[in-house]
N, C-alpha and C positions, 0 to 999 in steps of 0.2 A: 493540557497544553493547547487550548483552542487557538487555531490559526497560527501556531508556532511550530515550525518544523525546520528541517535543514534548509530548505529553499528560502525561508524567511529570515534565516540567520547567517547567510553568506551573500556575497555579492553575486550579481548576475553572471559575471565571468567565471567565478568560482563554481557556481551551480552548473554552468555549461561544461566545465572540465569534469565535475563529479558525474553528471548524468551520462556524458559521452563515454567516460571510462566504464561505467556500468554497462552501457550498450555493447561496447567492444568486448567486454568480459563475457557477455551472454551471446556473442556472435549475432546480435540483432534479432534474436528470437526470444519468445516468452520463456522464462525459466520455470514456469509451472506447466503450461500446456503445449509449448513448442510452436504455437501459432504466431502470427504477426498481424498487426493492425490493418495492413493493406487488404487482408482477407476479411476484415470486419467493417469495411466501408470508410476507413479513415486513411489519411495519406501519410501516416507515420507508423513505423513498425512496432516500437516498444516505448514504454515510459518507465522512468526510474521511480522505484518505490522504496521507502525506508523500512527497515526491520528494527523494531523496538522491543526492549524489555521494560516492563512496568513493575517497579518495586512498590507494592501497595503499603508497605510499612514506612519507608522513607519518602514516599511520593516523588521518586525520581524516575524519569523516563529516559532510558539510556539507548542511544543508537548502537545497534549491534552490527549492522551491515546494510547493504543496498542490493536490490534485485531489479532486474528488468522484466517488465510484464507487458503483455499485450493489453490493449485498452479494456477488453472484457474482464480479464483477470484483475486488472487494476481497479475497475469499478467494484469488483467483488471484495476488494480490500477497503473500500470506502462506501459501505452499504447505505449509510445515512444520506450521503450526497447523491448517490444513485437514486434513492427513493425520492428525494426532493426534486430530482430532474425527471421523474416518471420513468426511470430505467430499471426498476426493481426486477422486472421479468427477465432482463438480460442477466442480472446477478444470479437469480434463482437457477436459470438454465446453465450458467457457467459453473456454479457450485455443484449442480447435479452431474455435469459432464466430467469435471476434473476430479471429483471425489467419489464418483460412481455411487451416488446416493439418490434417494427418492425425493420427490417434491416436498413431502412432509418433513423429511430429515433436513432439507435445505431451509425450510421455514423455521424449524426448531433451532437450527444453528444460528440463523439471523436473529431470532428472538433472544437467544442466550447472549449473543454478541451485544445487542442493545442493552440487556440487563447489566452486563459488565461495564459498558460505556457509561450508563446512567450512574452506577455506583462510583466509578472513578471520576466522573465529572463534578462530583460534589466537593472535590479537593483541588487545591492549587498544586501544580506539579512543577518540579525543576527539570529543565531540559539539559541532558548531557550529550553533547555531540563530539566528545573527544576522539571518537573513532576516526573522524575525518583527518586528524593529524597524520596518522599512519597511511590512510587511504590515499591522501594527496601526494605522498612522497613518491 
């Protein structure tokens, strides 16, 4: 689902409600590492990230939830984008920190993630964001 996500499928005002509700739920701290972006040199604390399930048989990508992440943990969820921006070292260090793994283990994890992404990118995916109906109530 290249460039198709919750944000691209709702209005700006709906996205603002969604992300702010996620921030409130997380008490404005990262739900992975407990940090905030202001400690990482940016002027916002957390960013809203989508949790997806990928059904490789039906090619349906289903939204399961939302999580608030500090910018470094969020970069770690979007490794390809971080790599394109020259920020892969931030991702490697963050993966090592939050998972208590070695540099080589972080590199292997990234490599496996790219392999999965490459296989899934060969197909057209249906996007299911029905989760938002309950979330927005």
